C-alpha angles and dihedrals in degrees: 000000000000112000104162137019133184122187148103126302106237100166139015136186115201094191093062095024092232131138136195110229116198110215111177103318095330125094115211120200107219130186114218122205110240096253090051092047091050097045094047092047092212091158087070095051114118110229088207087065104026118204122234113238135183120203138180107228135216109197120202121190130149138166089259091046104034095167107091116244113206118197118189131214134183094231144002093263093061090050092047092052089049090056089052090053095050090052086074113097113260093012106113128182095267093048091046092051090049090050094056093098096125132049111276089241089062094045092047092051091050090052094048091048092042088235098172093176092061093044091054088059088069112102112267095004116121128184096275094051091043091054091048091051092050093045093049101041107029107120092021104075105048090115090064092047089061095057116133098159144349117325147172136223119269129209120251116266124239100198137031093251093050091044091052094048095045095051093044090053092049091050090051105038101028109024100039104245126140115249093247090052093047094049092048094047095048096043091049091050092049091047091054094039109032094167097065114131109172137047089243091058092047093048088052092051092047091049092049092049092046092051 
């Protein structure tokens, strides 16, 4: 499976929001979600002076769809959120990529708050799908709702102390909070919810308290 590619953009198609990334002597056709396409600005890249690009890749390939579909993301967090979205029934990779028309922080907050109106503003997402997304993912994407900057995945904690330290470090180094803010947010969440066991649960508690 292809998980990461770094190369030069040698072709782009704004209509389908796809690029061809030359890696070595191989050109990979990669679909970019709309928010990624817009933020990278690949439509403005001059093919006479091709830009170097690095992408985290989600590869989709099944017996029914044997042609590999490569979807590119700027960082691991975007890809992780994408995998959450396609876990929802009837939301496939193509539909999920099409729906990425807002920053994942905005989408995650709408999910956590069960804001169906905002979710229906996503491309291709009607009321029924929006309700299904909220019902499936509410309580599972608070980490993404806290994003203030670039970030990476973190391993699950196995003790309260490790859990506390891991989440504090993510808030500081990956989500853009000051240490004093992160410590206060995490300690308050643990005080109010002493039974938390995973980073996902603690991020959810921090998000709830912050809101």
